[in-house]
FIDOVEX-845535 format. One record per residue (C-alpha): residue in three letters; residue number from 1; x, y, z. Coordinates in Angstrom, 2 decimals. Last residue first. Example, Ala and Ser with C-alpha at 12.3 -4.5 7.8 and 13.67 -1.06 7.14 Angstrom:
2
SITE     r     k         x         y         z
SITE   SER     2     13.67     -1.06      7.14
SITE   ALA     1     12.30     -4.50      7.80
//
This chain:
92
SITE     r     k         x         y         z
SITE   LYS    92     -9.45     -5.66     13.84
SITE   ASN    91     -7.49     -2.87     13.30
SITE   GLU    90     -4.67     -3.52     14.59
SITE   MET    89     -4.23     -6.70     13.06
SITE   LEU    88     -5.20     -5.84      9.61
SITE   ILE    87     -2.80     -3.32      9.32
SITE   GLU    86      0.17     -5.87     10.88
SITE   PHE    85     -0.51     -8.15      8.03
SITE   TYR    84     -0.02     -5.99      5.65
SITE   GLU    83      3.15     -4.21      6.67
SITE   LYS    82      4.27     -7.96      7.43
SITE   LEU    81      3.33     -9.44      4.43
SITE   THR    80      5.43     -6.22      2.02
SITE   TYR    79      2.71     -3.43      0.68
SITE   TYR    78      2.57     -2.47     -2.25
SITE   GLU    77      0.13      1.08     -3.83
SITE   LEU    76     -2.29      1.90     -6.07
SITE   VAL    75     -1.61     -0.37     -8.73
SITE   GLU    74     -4.41     -0.13    -12.18
SITE   PHE    73     -5.40     -3.99    -13.63
SITE   GLY    72     -7.48     -3.57    -16.34
SITE   ASP    71     -5.71     -6.88    -17.49
SITE   PRO    70     -3.93     -9.11    -14.89
SITE   LYS    69     -0.21     -8.42    -15.06
SITE   ALA    68      1.70    -11.21    -17.07
SITE   GLN    67      1.44    -14.35    -14.80
SITE   LEU    66      3.43    -16.72    -12.44
SITE   MET    65      1.67    -19.85    -10.89
SITE   LEU    64      0.68    -19.93     -7.91
SITE   ASP    63     -2.67    -21.20     -8.19
SITE   TYR    62     -3.95    -17.51     -7.07
SITE   ASP    61     -1.84    -16.15     -9.57
SITE   ILE    60      1.59    -14.56     -9.13
SITE   TRP    59      3.13    -11.32    -10.68
SITE   ARG    58      6.94    -11.12    -11.22
SITE   TRP    57      9.06     -8.55     -9.63
SITE   THR    56     11.98     -8.23    -11.57
SITE   GLY    55     15.27     -9.91    -10.20
SITE   ASP    54     15.50    -13.19    -11.22
SITE   VAL    53     12.26    -13.72     -9.22
SITE   ARG    52     11.61    -10.71     -7.31
SITE   ALA    51      7.78    -12.54     -6.76
SITE   GLN    50      4.38    -10.14     -7.02
SITE   ALA    49      0.94    -10.65     -4.95
SITE   GLU    48     -2.79     -9.32     -6.34
SITE   MET    47     -4.98     -7.65     -4.30
SITE   HIS    46     -8.64     -5.53     -5.89
SITE   ASN    45    -10.40     -2.46     -5.10
SITE   LYS    44    -13.19     -2.33     -7.81
SITE   GLY    43    -13.13      0.23    -11.37
SITE   GLN    42    -12.49     -2.45    -13.52
SITE   LEU    41     -9.53     -4.09    -11.39
SITE   LEU    40     -8.16     -1.76     -8.65
SITE   GLY    39     -4.88     -1.68     -7.12
SITE   HIS    38     -3.48     -2.83     -4.26
SITE   VAL    37     -0.77     -5.15     -4.60
SITE   LEU    36      1.35     -8.14     -2.24
SITE   ARG    35      4.43     -8.33     -1.82
SITE   VAL    34      7.28    -11.06     -2.26
SITE   ASP    33     10.63    -10.85     -1.88
SITE   TYR    32     11.25    -14.73     -2.71
SITE   GLY    31     12.47    -17.40     -0.17
SITE   SER    30     10.56    -20.87     -0.99
SITE   ASP    29      8.40    -19.70      2.60
SITE   TYR    28      8.42    -15.77      0.34
SITE   TYR    27      6.46    -17.93     -2.96
SITE   VAL    26      4.17    -19.19     -0.13
SITE   LEU    25      3.78    -16.57      1.41
SITE   ALA    24      2.80    -14.33     -1.63
SITE   VAL    23      0.84    -16.86     -2.49
SITE   TYR    22     -1.94    -16.92      1.21
SITE   PHE    21     -1.54    -12.99      1.08
SITE   ALA    20     -2.59    -12.62     -2.53
SITE   LYS    19     -5.92    -15.10     -1.59
SITE   HIS    18     -6.68    -13.56      1.25
SITE   ARG    17     -7.28    -10.11     -0.23
SITE   CYS    16     -8.46    -11.74     -3.63
SITE   LEU    15    -11.33    -13.04     -0.61
SITE   SER    14    -13.43     -9.88     -1.19
SITE   THR    13    -12.88     -6.95      1.57
SITE   VAL    12    -10.11     -4.41     -0.12
SITE   PRO    11    -11.10     -0.81      1.15
SITE   PRO    10     -6.65     -0.42      1.55
SITE   PRO     9     -6.51     -0.87      5.34
SITE   THR     8     -3.99      3.04      5.68
SITE   ILE     7     -0.48      3.18      5.64
SITE   MET     6      1.35      5.95      7.87
SITE   ALA     5      1.92      3.99     10.98
SITE   CYS     4      2.93      1.04      8.60
SITE   SER     3      6.24      2.72      7.92
SITE   ALA     2      6.09      3.83      4.05
SITE   MET     1      7.75      1.52      1.68
//
């Protein structure tokens, strides 16, 4: 992953970014590697979360359940929780 200084904040302004951060944080707190995934869903900026479960990156839905990749979601970039939080703090 790129360093925070090289990452521009994704233009995700809807609640999905907060929900993705929350579910990633819950899995992280349970001992999993996690990441946030910025992409496009139906042509609009969107954010999802993933956790590494048994060595494989799995999608997490907003009810904290593992799921398949959301239909039509085009991945653009990945962030660690720390990277994304630092981006948010820099852009306040």
